[in-house]
N, C-alpha and C positions, 0 to 999 in steps of 0.2 A: 404555520408548519405544514405546509402542502408537500406533497412528493409528486415528482415526476412520473410519468405513466409507465416508465420502464425501470426493470431492475435486472440484477444479475442474479440467477438461482444457482446454487450449488446442491446438488443431490446428494443424499447420504450414501454413503458406501454400503452400509448396512444399517439396520434399525431393528429395535425390539420395541413393540408398543403394545397395549391392550388389546386393541381391535384390529391392528395390523392395516392401518389406513394409509394411502398413498396420495400425493407425494409426501415424503419426508425430506425436507430441505432447509437451506437457509437462503433467505433473500437479501440483497446489499443493494440500496438505493440510495439515491442522492436527493435530499431534501431541497426545496427552493431557498431555505436558511444556509444552505452549504455544509449540512451535516450528512454524515454516513447513517443509515437507520438499517439495523440488522435485525430481522424479522424470522422467527422459527415457524416453518410450515410444516403442518401436520395435519394431513387431510384438507379440511374446509377450514380449520382453524389456524389462526395467525397469532403468535404471541410475540410481542416486542422485546427483543433481548437487550438491545444497547442502542444509543444513540448519542452521537457527540460530534464535535467538528473533526474534520479530515485528520488534521495532524494528530489531535488527541487520540482518536480511533486507532490511527497507525501506531502510535506508541504504546497503546494497550495491548493490541493484538498481534501486530507482526514480530516482535521480539519473542513470543511464546511460539509462534509457529515457526520461526526460523530456527531456534534451540531446540525444538521438538521436545520440551519439557516445561513444566509449570501448571500452574492452575488459575482460572480466571473465574470468579464468583459474582453472582448479581441476583437480584429480585426484579421482577417485573410482572405485571398483570396478576399480582398476588401469588407468583410462583417463584420458588427458589430455583436456580439454574447453576450448573458448574459446567465449565469446559476445562477437560484436563488430558494429560497423557498417562497411559498406564505405565507401569515400572519398566517395560521393555520399549526402548527407543523406536524399534521398527513398527510398532503397532501405530496405527492411525489414531488422531485425537478424538475423544469422545465428548459428546455433550449429552447431559442429562437434565430434563426439565421436569420440575415436580419430585416427588418422591419415587423416581425409576419409571414414571409413567412413560415418559418420551424419552428414549435412549437410543442414540445414533451416532455413528462414526462417519468420519469425513476424510477426504483425501487432503492432505496438506497443502499440495501445489494448487489444487482448484480453490481452496479457500484464499491462499496468498494472492492469486491472480485476480479473484474476485473483489478482494478489499482493495487492492492498489487500482484496479480499473475503476472502481466505483468512486475512487476520490481523486484520481489523477488530474482530471479537469480542473477542478477546484484548486488542487495543490499548485498548479500551474498559474492559475489566477493570482493566487497568494503570493508566489515567488516573483512574479511579474510586477506586482505592486509595490515592491520592496525598492526603494531606488539605492543604487552603489554608486560611490564616490567615483568620478572621472579623474584620472591622472594624465597631467601633461607630459607627454613623452617627447615633445619637440625640441626641448633644450638639450638633452643627451643626443638625440639623433643628429643635430646639425654639427656637432663637433665631429663625429664619427664620418660623416659624409663628407665634410672638408678634407680630412686626414686621408681617406680613401682616395679622394680625387688628386691630391698631391703625389701620392704613390703612383698612381695611374699615369700623371704628367711626367714623372720621372722615368717611368719605364719607357715611355714613348721616345726619350731622347738617345736611347742605345740603337746601335746598328745591329744588323745580324752578324753573328760570329760563326765562322765554319769551325766544326771540331774534328 
């Protein structure tokens, strides 16, 4: 479960922590196993929030981001965390880790972009590995070509007509 050296970081729009450390962010990275790993960054502390295959990660997170409602809960590193929208749809989503110890809001568009970009290459590999049936179109095309050819031949037999 190694991780590539690069990640996509989404900084918090606003945050409230006990010691007001920076950065407050979420890191999204693709592991060598082809999973997306989401890590909550608070100063020097990194808390693993979620890790799953690209398609499972997309199924879990993107519908909530696009609908701008709903709640996602989990437990990691011994801490409960919750990702949710307030009652007002225009408010950005919030993530609280622990008992309100790390509370931050994020821009939905930045989260969407980071999640999609983190897994897009792996999703492309998955889609390219699935074979699709090939259909033979030559049988239907040959009749149409011969028919059009006859019409063209018949049209050549007419002389010009003055109107």
